[in-house]
A tleap script that builds the chain and sets N, CA, C and O, in Angstrom:
source leaprc.protein.ff14SB
mol = sequence {
  NMET PRO ILE TYR VAL TYR GLN SER ASN PRO
  GLY SER GLY CYS ASP HIE CYS LEU ASN GLY
  PHE GLU LYS LEU GLN LYS VAL SER ALA GLN
  PRO LEU LEU ARG CYS PRO ARG CYS GLY VAL
  PRO ILE ARG LYS LEU LEU THR ALA PRO ASN
  LEU ALA SER LYS SER PRO ASP LEU GLY GLU
  ARG ASN ILE GLU LYS HIE GLY PHE THR GLN
  TYR ARG LYS ARG GLU LYS GLY VAL TYR GLU
  LYS THR VAL GLY LYS GLY PRO LYS LEU ILE
  GLY GLU LYS CASN
}
set mol.1.N position { 227.590 -165.651 70.771 }
set mol.1.CA position { 228.316 -167.125 70.650 }
set mol.1.C position { 226.984 -168.028 71.317 }
set mol.1.O position { 226.326 -167.753 72.320 }
set mol.2.N position { 226.849 -169.158 70.415 }
set mol.2.CA position { 226.106 -170.118 70.744 }
set mol.2.C position { 226.237 -171.166 71.883 }
set mol.2.O position { 227.328 -171.732 71.809 }
set mol.3.N position { 225.411 -171.633 72.987 }
set mol.3.CA position { 225.432 -172.484 73.898 }
set mol.3.C position { 225.297 -173.881 73.514 }
set mol.3.O position { 224.092 -174.087 73.367 }
set mol.4.N position { 225.933 -174.886 73.294 }
set mol.4.CA position { 225.943 -175.924 72.982 }
set mol.4.C position { 225.903 -176.981 74.094 }
set mol.4.O position { 226.818 -176.941 74.916 }
set mol.5.N position { 224.848 -178.027 74.233 }
set mol.5.CA position { 224.523 -178.812 75.336 }
set mol.5.C position { 225.371 -180.366 74.832 }
set mol.5.O position { 225.045 -180.917 73.780 }
set mol.6.N position { 226.265 -180.832 75.571 }
set mol.6.CA position { 227.145 -182.193 75.385 }
set mol.6.C position { 226.603 -183.342 76.584 }
set mol.6.O position { 226.027 -183.150 77.656 }
set mol.7.N position { 226.966 -184.367 76.037 }
set mol.7.CA position { 226.301 -185.255 77.080 }
set mol.7.C position { 226.819 -186.974 76.623 }
set mol.7.O position { 226.809 -187.394 75.466 }
set mol.8.N position { 227.144 -187.584 77.550 }
set mol.8.CA position { 227.666 -188.574 77.677 }
set mol.8.C position { 226.869 -189.850 77.207 }
set mol.8.O position { 225.671 -189.628 77.384 }
set mol.9.N position { 227.069 -191.027 76.706 }
set mol.9.CA position { 226.207 -192.310 76.945 }
set mol.9.C position { 225.715 -192.741 77.870 }
set mol.9.O position { 226.421 -192.600 78.869 }
set mol.10.N position { 224.284 -193.493 78.134 }
set mol.10.CA position { 223.971 -193.645 79.124 }
set mol.10.C position { 225.194 -194.880 80.219 }
set mol.10.O position { 225.953 -195.750 79.790 }
set mol.11.N position { 224.992 -194.555 81.326 }
set mol.11.CA position { 226.187 -195.991 81.789 }
set mol.11.C position { 227.484 -195.677 81.875 }
set mol.11.O position { 228.349 -196.305 82.486 }
set mol.12.N position { 227.632 -194.473 81.113 }
set mol.12.CA position { 229.308 -193.892 81.024 }
set mol.12.C position { 229.541 -192.767 81.726 }
set mol.12.O position { 228.576 -192.097 82.094 }
set mol.13.N position { 230.829 -192.375 82.025 }
set mol.13.CA position { 230.833 -191.227 82.423 }
set mol.13.C position { 230.715 -190.631 84.084 }
set mol.13.O position { 230.574 -191.324 85.091 }
set mol.14.N position { 230.816 -189.204 84.008 }
set mol.14.CA position { 230.746 -189.074 85.529 }
set mol.14.C position { 229.421 -188.069 85.829 }
set mol.14.O position { 228.552 -187.942 84.967 }
set mol.15.N position { 229.366 -187.593 86.706 }
set mol.15.CA position { 227.766 -186.543 86.966 }
set mol.15.C position { 227.812 -185.722 86.276 }
set mol.15.O position { 226.723 -185.288 85.900 }
set mol.16.N position { 228.933 -185.138 85.796 }
set mol.16.CA position { 229.253 -183.900 84.876 }
set mol.16.C position { 228.256 -184.245 83.698 }
set mol.16.O position { 227.193 -183.666 83.472 }
set mol.17.N position { 228.820 -185.334 82.969 }
set mol.17.CA position { 228.494 -185.538 81.518 }
set mol.17.C position { 227.470 -186.533 81.574 }
set mol.17.O position { 227.208 -186.935 80.440 }
set mol.18.N position { 226.877 -187.014 82.360 }
set mol.18.CA position { 225.780 -188.295 82.565 }
set mol.18.C position { 224.352 -187.402 82.065 }
set mol.18.O position { 223.530 -187.629 81.177 }
set mol.19.N position { 224.480 -186.285 83.079 }
set mol.19.CA position { 223.498 -185.366 83.200 }
set mol.19.C position { 223.541 -184.630 81.919 }
set mol.19.O position { 222.440 -184.493 81.385 }
set mol.20.N position { 224.236 -184.284 81.499 }
set mol.20.CA position { 224.424 -183.245 80.145 }
set mol.20.C position { 225.522 -181.938 80.789 }
set mol.20.O position { 225.798 -181.855 81.986 }
set mol.21.N position { 225.926 -181.207 79.974 }
set mol.21.CA position { 226.267 -179.947 80.624 }
set mol.21.C position { 226.695 -178.944 79.226 }
set mol.21.O position { 227.303 -179.357 78.238 }
set mol.22.N position { 226.284 -177.766 79.408 }
set mol.22.CA position { 226.221 -176.685 78.657 }
set mol.22.C position { 227.773 -175.924 78.427 }
set mol.22.O position { 228.472 -175.581 79.380 }
set mol.23.N position { 228.118 -175.755 77.152 }
set mol.23.CA position { 229.634 -175.233 76.777 }
set mol.23.C position { 228.815 -174.084 75.768 }
set mol.23.O position { 227.870 -174.190 74.987 }
set mol.24.N position { 229.780 -172.811 76.254 }
set mol.24.CA position { 229.517 -171.561 75.257 }
set mol.24.C position { 230.913 -171.787 74.152 }
set mol.24.O position { 232.056 -172.063 74.518 }
set mol.25.N position { 230.526 -171.619 72.969 }
set mol.25.CA position { 231.701 -171.961 71.928 }
set mol.25.C position { 231.040 -171.329 70.587 }
set mol.25.O position { 229.885 -171.160 70.197 }
set mol.26.N position { 232.540 -171.018 69.989 }
set mol.26.CA position { 232.013 -170.505 68.902 }
set mol.26.C position { 231.313 -171.132 67.784 }
set mol.26.O position { 231.266 -172.300 68.170 }
set mol.27.N position { 230.722 -171.099 66.609 }
set mol.27.CA position { 230.125 -171.704 65.792 }
set mol.27.C position { 231.035 -172.228 64.917 }
set mol.27.O position { 230.773 -173.181 64.183 }
set mol.28.N position { 232.185 -171.613 64.953 }
set mol.28.CA position { 233.244 -172.030 64.071 }
set mol.28.C position { 234.237 -173.189 65.037 }
set mol.28.O position { 235.023 -173.862 64.370 }
set mol.29.N position { 234.218 -173.417 66.493 }
set mol.29.CA position { 234.642 -173.797 67.167 }
set mol.29.C position { 234.635 -175.831 66.696 }
set mol.29.O position { 233.692 -176.273 66.040 }
set mol.30.N position { 235.364 -176.422 66.991 }
set mol.30.CA position { 235.080 -177.994 66.913 }
set mol.30.C position { 234.469 -178.321 67.893 }
set mol.30.O position { 234.697 -177.766 68.968 }
set mol.31.N position { 233.613 -179.226 67.779 }
set mol.31.CA position { 232.870 -179.644 68.883 }
set mol.31.C position { 233.662 -180.680 70.050 }
set mol.31.O position { 234.569 -181.407 69.646 }
set mol.32.N position { 233.307 -180.697 71.348 }
set mol.32.CA position { 233.980 -181.375 72.044 }
set mol.32.C position { 233.819 -183.221 71.864 }
set mol.32.O position { 232.755 -183.834 71.790 }
set mol.33.N position { 234.828 -183.645 71.838 }
set mol.33.CA position { 234.814 -185.001 71.677 }
set mol.33.C position { 234.818 -186.144 72.937 }
set mol.33.O position { 234.336 -187.276 72.897 }
set mol.34.N position { 235.480 -185.518 74.006 }
set mol.34.CA position { 235.474 -186.062 75.348 }
set mol.34.C position { 234.944 -185.229 76.467 }
set mol.34.O position { 234.667 -184.080 76.120 }
set mol.35.N position { 234.765 -185.474 77.533 }
set mol.35.CA position { 234.246 -184.826 78.828 }
set mol.35.C position { 235.393 -184.383 79.171 }
set mol.35.O position { 236.392 -185.102 79.145 }
set mol.36.N position { 235.420 -182.577 79.706 }
set mol.36.CA position { 236.462 -182.258 80.198 }
set mol.36.C position { 236.726 -182.960 81.708 }
set mol.36.O position { 237.674 -182.850 82.485 }
set mol.37.N position { 236.035 -183.383 81.749 }
set mol.37.CA position { 236.163 -184.002 83.646 }
set mol.37.C position { 236.672 -185.461 83.774 }
set mol.37.O position { 237.624 -185.805 84.474 }
set mol.38.N position { 235.927 -186.252 83.021 }
set mol.38.CA position { 236.449 -188.005 83.360 }
set mol.38.C position { 237.081 -188.135 81.801 }
set mol.38.O position { 238.062 -188.877 81.847 }
set mol.39.N position { 236.885 -187.758 80.754 }
set mol.39.CA position { 237.378 -188.098 79.292 }
set mol.39.C position { 236.720 -188.705 78.867 }
set mol.39.O position { 237.049 -188.960 77.709 }
set mol.40.N position { 235.467 -189.355 79.297 }
set mol.40.CA position { 234.704 -190.397 78.187 }
set mol.40.C position { 234.279 -189.670 77.063 }
set mol.40.O position { 234.382 -188.443 77.078 }
set mol.41.N position { 233.713 -190.384 75.877 }
set mol.41.CA position { 233.537 -189.741 74.700 }
set mol.41.C position { 232.136 -189.007 75.128 }
set mol.41.O position { 231.432 -189.320 76.087 }
set mol.42.N position { 231.988 -188.339 74.529 }
set mol.42.CA position { 230.588 -187.371 74.609 }
set mol.42.C position { 229.849 -186.992 73.335 }
set mol.42.O position { 230.570 -186.905 72.340 }
set mol.43.N position { 228.650 -186.767 73.181 }
set mol.43.CA position { 228.103 -185.992 71.810 }
set mol.43.C position { 227.477 -185.020 71.838 }
set mol.43.O position { 226.927 -184.870 72.929 }
set mol.44.N position { 227.213 -183.960 70.866 }
set mol.44.CA position { 226.445 -182.727 71.079 }
set mol.44.C position { 225.097 -183.371 70.790 }
set mol.44.O position { 224.688 -184.222 70.000 }
set mol.45.N position { 224.607 -182.666 71.687 }
set mol.45.CA position { 222.847 -183.098 71.675 }
set mol.45.C position { 222.468 -181.840 70.753 }
set mol.45.O position { 223.226 -180.882 70.600 }
set mol.46.N position { 221.174 -181.962 70.142 }
set mol.46.CA position { 220.349 -181.537 69.365 }
set mol.46.C position { 219.514 -180.579 70.345 }
set mol.46.O position { 218.947 -181.127 71.291 }
set mol.47.N position { 219.409 -179.353 70.208 }
set mol.47.CA position { 218.841 -178.675 71.298 }
set mol.47.C position { 217.724 -177.392 70.417 }
set mol.47.O position { 218.042 -176.804 69.383 }
set mol.48.N position { 216.638 -177.245 71.047 }
set mol.48.CA position { 215.891 -176.026 70.364 }
set mol.48.C position { 216.681 -174.657 70.689 }
set mol.48.O position { 217.474 -174.573 71.626 }
set mol.49.N position { 216.357 -173.520 69.752 }
set mol.49.CA position { 217.142 -172.403 69.781 }
set mol.49.C position { 216.524 -171.506 71.103 }
set mol.49.O position { 215.379 -171.676 71.521 }
set mol.50.N position { 217.108 -170.908 71.455 }
set mol.50.CA position { 216.740 -170.029 72.754 }
set mol.50.C position { 216.851 -168.504 71.676 }
set mol.50.O position { 217.995 -168.088 71.496 }
set mol.51.N position { 216.024 -167.949 71.195 }
set mol.51.CA position { 216.366 -166.630 70.333 }
set mol.51.C position { 215.330 -165.680 71.615 }
set mol.51.O position { 214.341 -165.956 72.294 }
set mol.52.N position { 216.081 -164.660 71.472 }
set mol.52.CA position { 215.646 -163.302 72.743 }
set mol.52.C position { 215.709 -162.110 71.352 }
set mol.52.O position { 216.562 -161.879 70.495 }
set mol.53.N position { 214.472 -161.589 71.627 }
set mol.53.CA position { 214.025 -160.126 70.948 }
set mol.53.C position { 213.360 -159.677 71.896 }
set mol.53.O position { 213.053 -160.307 72.908 }
set mol.54.N position { 213.042 -158.371 71.600 }
set mol.54.CA position { 212.658 -157.120 72.179 }
set mol.54.C position { 210.976 -157.693 71.471 }
set mol.54.O position { 210.805 -158.297 70.412 }
set mol.55.N position { 210.081 -157.319 72.324 }
set mol.55.CA position { 208.615 -157.432 71.713 }
set mol.55.C position { 208.438 -155.966 70.922 }
set mol.55.O position { 208.702 -154.805 71.235 }
set mol.56.N position { 207.800 -156.669 69.619 }
set mol.56.CA position { 207.461 -155.318 68.567 }
set mol.56.C position { 206.765 -154.230 69.261 }
set mol.56.O position { 206.050 -154.423 70.244 }
set mol.57.N position { 206.975 -153.139 68.758 }
set mol.57.CA position { 205.986 -151.931 69.271 }
set mol.57.C position { 205.032 -152.214 68.104 }
set mol.57.O position { 205.459 -152.204 66.949 }
set mol.58.N position { 203.857 -152.445 68.362 }
set mol.58.CA position { 202.430 -152.593 67.628 }
set mol.58.C position { 201.829 -151.273 67.796 }
set mol.58.O position { 200.668 -151.374 67.401 }
set mol.59.N position { 202.100 -149.901 68.254 }
set mol.59.CA position { 201.402 -148.881 68.301 }
set mol.59.C position { 201.389 -148.120 66.902 }
set mol.59.O position { 202.291 -147.932 66.086 }
set mol.60.N position { 199.881 -147.704 66.915 }
set mol.60.CA position { 199.588 -147.028 65.527 }
set mol.60.C position { 200.319 -146.546 64.852 }
set mol.60.O position { 200.478 -146.819 63.662 }
set mol.61.N position { 201.160 -145.380 65.765 }
set mol.61.CA position { 202.056 -144.596 65.261 }
set mol.61.C position { 203.367 -145.332 64.526 }
set mol.61.O position { 203.927 -144.712 63.622 }
set mol.62.N position { 203.803 -146.510 64.870 }
set mol.62.CA position { 204.657 -147.357 64.630 }
set mol.62.C position { 204.266 -147.913 63.529 }
set mol.62.O position { 205.005 -147.777 62.554 }
set mol.63.N position { 203.248 -148.540 63.410 }
set mol.63.CA position { 202.535 -149.268 62.297 }
set mol.63.C position { 202.726 -148.446 61.241 }
set mol.63.O position { 203.427 -148.851 60.314 }
set mol.64.N position { 201.995 -146.833 61.178 }
set mol.64.CA position { 202.309 -145.911 60.113 }
set mol.64.C position { 203.548 -145.652 59.693 }
set mol.64.O position { 203.854 -145.804 58.510 }
set mol.65.N position { 204.230 -145.318 60.425 }
set mol.65.CA position { 205.753 -145.192 60.237 }
set mol.65.C position { 206.381 -145.961 59.250 }
set mol.65.O position { 206.971 -145.524 58.262 }
set mol.66.N position { 206.199 -147.304 59.620 }
set mol.66.CA position { 206.544 -148.540 58.595 }
set mol.66.C position { 205.812 -148.849 57.578 }
set mol.66.O position { 205.998 -149.903 56.970 }
set mol.67.N position { 204.899 -148.006 57.249 }
set mol.67.CA position { 203.897 -147.956 55.738 }
set mol.67.C position { 203.030 -149.388 56.061 }
set mol.67.O position { 202.934 -150.254 55.190 }
set mol.68.N position { 202.460 -149.531 57.298 }
set mol.68.CA position { 201.598 -150.718 57.022 }
set mol.68.C position { 200.136 -149.853 57.392 }
set mol.68.O position { 199.978 -148.676 57.718 }
set mol.69.N position { 199.259 -150.849 57.214 }
set mol.69.CA position { 197.646 -150.241 57.314 }
set mol.69.C position { 196.942 -151.059 58.375 }
set mol.69.O position { 196.890 -152.286 58.281 }
set mol.70.N position { 196.546 -150.576 59.111 }
set mol.70.CA position { 195.810 -151.686 60.474 }
set mol.70.C position { 194.560 -151.275 60.322 }
set mol.70.O position { 194.279 -150.078 60.378 }
set mol.71.N position { 193.360 -152.531 60.040 }
set mol.71.CA position { 191.871 -152.260 60.298 }
set mol.71.C position { 191.490 -153.375 61.464 }
set mol.71.O position { 191.712 -154.568 61.670 }
set mol.72.N position { 190.763 -152.248 62.124 }
set mol.72.CA position { 189.393 -153.112 62.985 }
set mol.72.C position { 188.069 -153.783 62.704 }
set mol.72.O position { 187.250 -153.038 62.167 }
set mol.73.N position { 187.730 -154.842 62.910 }
set mol.73.CA position { 186.632 -155.404 62.628 }
set mol.73.C position { 185.567 -154.665 63.297 }
set mol.73.O position { 185.467 -154.679 64.523 }
set mol.74.N position { 184.629 -153.908 62.411 }
set mol.74.CA position { 183.455 -153.259 62.754 }
set mol.74.C position { 182.388 -153.854 62.989 }
set mol.74.O position { 181.789 -153.633 64.042 }
set mol.75.N position { 181.982 -154.613 62.190 }
set mol.75.CA position { 180.813 -155.629 62.341 }
set mol.75.C position { 181.261 -156.968 61.322 }
set mol.75.O position { 182.304 -156.961 60.668 }
set mol.76.N position { 180.374 -157.991 61.318 }
set mol.76.CA position { 180.457 -159.373 60.919 }
set mol.76.C position { 180.859 -158.875 59.047 }
set mol.76.O position { 180.043 -158.308 58.320 }
set mol.77.N position { 181.816 -159.145 58.765 }
set mol.77.CA position { 182.441 -159.020 57.485 }
set mol.77.C position { 182.814 -157.728 56.946 }
set mol.77.O position { 183.065 -157.584 55.749 }
set mol.78.N position { 182.866 -156.628 57.925 }
set mol.78.CA position { 183.166 -155.350 57.863 }
set mol.78.C position { 184.070 -155.036 58.414 }
set mol.78.O position { 183.983 -155.381 59.592 }
set mol.79.N position { 185.326 -154.322 58.099 }
set mol.79.CA position { 186.824 -153.912 58.641 }
set mol.79.C position { 186.778 -152.513 58.731 }
set mol.79.O position { 186.052 -152.047 57.852 }
set mol.80.N position { 187.267 -151.691 59.443 }
set mol.80.CA position { 187.484 -150.354 59.330 }
set mol.80.C position { 188.919 -149.916 59.334 }
set mol.80.O position { 189.696 -150.683 59.903 }
set mol.81.N position { 189.390 -148.877 58.830 }
set mol.81.CA position { 190.774 -148.575 58.952 }
set mol.81.C position { 190.987 -147.927 60.283 }
set mol.81.O position { 190.127 -147.160 60.718 }
set mol.82.N position { 191.875 -148.138 60.834 }
set mol.82.CA position { 192.431 -147.397 62.109 }
set mol.82.C position { 193.451 -146.392 61.838 }
set mol.82.O position { 193.345 -145.201 62.131 }
set mol.83.N position { 194.791 -147.130 61.060 }
set mol.83.CA position { 195.614 -146.304 60.394 }
set mol.83.C position { 196.420 -146.548 58.974 }
set mol.83.O position { 196.174 -147.461 58.185 }
set mol.84.N position { 197.161 -145.810 58.861 }
set mol.84.CA position { 197.658 -146.181 57.307 }
set mol.84.C position { 196.965 -145.246 56.109 }
set mol.84.O position { 196.349 -144.182 56.175 }
set mol.85.N position { 197.344 -146.137 54.941 }
set mol.85.CA position { 196.771 -145.537 53.388 }
set mol.85.C position { 195.770 -146.994 53.212 }
set mol.85.O position { 195.876 -147.999 53.915 }
set mol.86.N position { 194.900 -146.815 52.204 }
set mol.86.CA position { 193.928 -147.614 52.177 }
set mol.86.C position { 192.698 -147.160 51.931 }
set mol.86.O position { 192.447 -145.962 51.801 }
set mol.87.N position { 191.635 -148.313 51.829 }
set mol.87.CA position { 190.125 -147.745 51.696 }
set mol.87.C position { 189.751 -147.747 53.156 }
set mol.87.O position { 190.166 -148.479 54.055 }
set mol.88.N position { 188.804 -146.688 53.196 }
set mol.88.CA position { 188.454 -146.795 54.950 }
set mol.88.C position { 187.784 -147.837 55.466 }
set mol.88.O position { 187.946 -148.288 56.600 }
set mol.89.N position { 186.886 -148.304 54.488 }
set mol.89.CA position { 186.476 -149.972 54.669 }
set mol.89.C position { 186.404 -150.667 53.679 }
set mol.89.O position { 186.172 -150.395 52.501 }
set mol.90.N position { 186.706 -151.994 54.428 }
set mol.90.CA position { 186.740 -153.009 53.682 }
set mol.90.C position { 185.848 -153.991 53.782 }
set mol.90.O position { 185.897 -154.420 54.935 }
set mol.91.N position { 184.923 -154.655 53.040 }
set mol.91.CA position { 183.983 -155.694 52.973 }
set mol.91.C position { 182.584 -154.920 53.243 }
set mol.91.O position { 181.734 -155.585 53.835 }
set mol.92.N position { 182.296 -153.787 52.933 }
set mol.92.CA position { 181.293 -153.207 53.278 }
set mol.92.C position { 180.418 -153.508 52.405 }
set mol.92.O position { 180.734 -153.484 51.215 }
set mol.93.N position { 179.282 -153.814 52.757 }
set mol.93.CA position { 177.903 -154.828 52.063 }
set mol.93.C position { 177.349 -153.215 51.376 }
set mol.93.O position { 177.289 -152.127 51.948 }
set mol.94.N position { 177.025 -153.552 50.068 }
set mol.94.CA position { 176.379 -152.646 48.816 }
set mol.94.C position { 174.852 -152.938 48.819 }
set mol.94.O position { 174.118 -152.397 47.991 }
savepdb mol mol.pdb
quit
């Protein structure tokens, strides 16, 4: 369930809603219209999402397991394959 932030208009309300407060609600739930403590009108604020995820495992075995190819820079304009399918070198000067 997402956490929404609510706040009253400046100059009205209690300390709870003047400073803004968080409310855990279902996405389908109706937004709050009034402060639960003092009853003044409040509005839902637009905030940045907090996305939690695990760091991807970019190890060579995992890269190859998922069908990707990894290249590392060998010299200017030349890349050498370290894992996966594909040509051994990319950008080799002839």
